[in-house]
N, C-alpha and C positions, 0 to 999 in steps of 0.2 A: 416337568418339562412343558406340559400343556399350558400351565399358567404363564410361563415365560413367553410362549408363542402367542397366547391370547393377549398378553399385555403389550408386547413389542411388535408383533407381526400380524395384527388384525387387519386384513385387507379391506374389510368392510368399513373400518374407521379411516384407513389410509385413503381409499378411493371414493369415499362419500363425496358427492359433487360439491357440497358446501365446504367441506374440509379441504378437499384438493384445491379448490379455487383460492382459499385463503393461503395455503402453503405456496402455491404457484405465484400469487401476487407478492408474497414476502420474498420468495426466491428471486423474483425480478428485481426487487430493490437490491438484493445481494449482488446480482450480476452487474447492475449499474454502478453500485459502490465499488466493486472490484475493478471494473474497467476504467472508470474515471480516476479513481485514486491511484490505480496502477500506472496509468499514463502520466499523471502529474508527478508521481513519485519518481518515475524513471527520469523525467526531465529535471526535476528539482535536485535529484541525487547527482546527475551529471554536472549541473551547475556548481554544486557544492564541491565535487571532486576537482573540477578545474580551478575553482577559487583556492582550494587547498594547495594547489601546485604552484601558486604565484611565487615568484622569486624576488630576491633583493630586499633592501631595508624597508622600502615602502610597501613591498608585498606582504610584509609581516602584519601590517595594519589590517589587511584582508584575511590573511592566512590564520592568525590566531583566533579571531572571533569565529571563523568557520569551524576550526577544530573544536572550540568550546561548544558550539551549537551541536555538532555531531556527537560529542561525548554526552551532552545533556540529554538529547532525545534518544540516544541509544540506552541510556541509563534509567529513563522513566518508563514505566509500563504504559502500553498504548491505552489501556482503560483510563488511567489517570489523565492522559492527554485529552482524551475525548471529553471527560467530565470538565476539565479546566477550560477547554475551548468553548464548549456549549455554555458554561456558566459565565465566563468572562465576556464573551462577545455580546450575549444578551444583556448583561448588566451594564456594559459600557454604552449601550445604545438607548437605554430607557431614560426618560425625563426625570430629573430630580424633583421629588414631590415637595421638598421643603423650599428650595430656591427657585424652582421652575426652570432651571437651566437644562438644556438638551445635553445628551450624552456626547462624549468626544468623538464617537463614530456614528455614521448615518444609520438609520433604522434598517435600510436595505442591506447593510453589511452585518449589523448585529443580529438581525432576525431574517436571514436570507430566504427568499422563496423563488429563486431563479429557476427558469424553465419549468415552472409549475411543480417543482419538487419541494417538499416540506423542509423547514429549517433544520430538524435533526439530521436529515440526509446530508445537508451541506456541512454541518458541524462534523459529521463522520468523515466526509471527504477531506476537510481541512486537517483534522487530527491525524488521519491515516497518512496523508501526504507528508505532514511534518515529521511523523515518526519513521515511516519507511523510506523517506528521502534520505534520512541520516544513515540508515542501514545500506541503502543502495549506493550512497556516496563512498562508503568503505569498499564496496565491491568494485566500483569503478576505479578507485584509487589503486587497488591491488592489480587491476588490469593495466593501468597506466605505468605503474612501477615495473610490471613484467615486460614492458617493451624495452628492448636493449637501448642502452645509452647512446650507442652509435647512431640510432635513428634521429635523435635530437641533434647530435653533432653534425650529421650530414645535412639536416634541414637548415641549421644555422649557417653552415658553410655555403649554402646556396643563397644566402641573403635574407632568409626569413627571420622575423622577430620571434621571440619566445611564444607569443600568443598565436602567431600564424602557424608555427611548427606544431603547437598543441592541437590546433583546430584541423589542420590539413594532414598531419602525419601521425601524431601520437594517439589522439583520441579515436580515430577510426580503427586503428589496429587494436586498441584496448577494448573497444566495445565487442569486437568479434571474439575476444578471449573470454569475456565474462558473461556471455549470454546464458549459459547453464546456471550459474549461481544467481543471476538476476531472476530467472524463472523460478528458482526455489524461493526467493523472497516474495515473488508474486503469489505463489501458492500460499505462503504464510499470511500474506495480506488478505487473500480471499477468505481464509478461515477466520481472521480477526475481524472481518466485517460483522460477525455476530455480536461483538462488543458494543456496537452502536445501539443495540436494543436497550441499554441502560438509560439512554436519554429519550426514550419514547418512540423510536422508529420501529414500526411493525415489519421487520424483515423476517426472514424465514424462521429463525429461532424463536422470535417472539410470537409469530403466528402459530407455530407448532405448540408452543407452551400454552397459548390461549386455548387451543383445542384440547390439550392434555388436561387443563383445569376443568373444562366443560364436560369431557367424557370420562375422566378418571382413567384414561388409557394413554400409554406412551407411544402408540403406533405412529402418530403424526410426527413425533420427534425422530423416530426411526426413518420415516420418509424424508425428512429434512436432511438427515445424515446421508441417505442414499443419493440425494441430489448433489450434495457436496462431493461425494465420491465420483459421481459421473463427470464432474468438472476437474477435480484435482488428480485423479489417477491418469487420464490421458496426458496432462501436463507433466506429471512425474515421469511417465514413460518417455515423453519428448525430451526431457532433461537427460535421461539415460542415453538416448540415441545421440544427442549432441555431444555428450561427453565421450562416447565411444568414437565418434567421428574425429573429434579433436585428438584423442589418443592415437588413432590410426595415422593422422597426418603427422603427428610428432614422431612416431616410430619410423614413418617413411622418410622424414627429414633426417633422422639420425642415420638411417641406412645409406 
């Protein structure tokens, strides 16, 4: 038991000023990744969900590619998407050493350093947005389909087009219904930010692993896990509260 405590709960290693500074800097990257990727995923997922609801013969031109995109990115592990994004963007932006031709995309996009953040950070943001946008699109779709058909019929009877009815009537109701599952996806996204360490970003996991290799002690990894718990447990409890409130409203409606 003493060996387990000394290996995983050595507070001297955890709160050594140098070690703590490294872990906190890594965790700050994790927080920024979570917030930026989360906001972009929520927006991209809503766009995909609305595009999937397009109707008519010409709507199929948009609908089927959207469905294919969602199926593909829900089926590929996020880790593979991160590796593909980082490798492909960098490769497409470099100059061909044989022909001297520039890559098909600008260097500023292939190796982004926007807002003084390193390229691996933005590769992670892009990959997580592509992946979790697909998951959140399905959550939005479930919310849209849960809105009674009479709402659309009533909006159309008032002279609204399908797009206007979606924007002003259906989507606002759908979003209110799917806030809890969207928060669950955000929790999963927050945990998956650790995958970005494979392309060189020193976020909280990589920082704690570096300390582990230096000290031969896993207490820094435990500290990183505690930091994740400080973020995810309040969000999980918030999801429970929102679900309870929705159930209470539903029961009052039935009564």
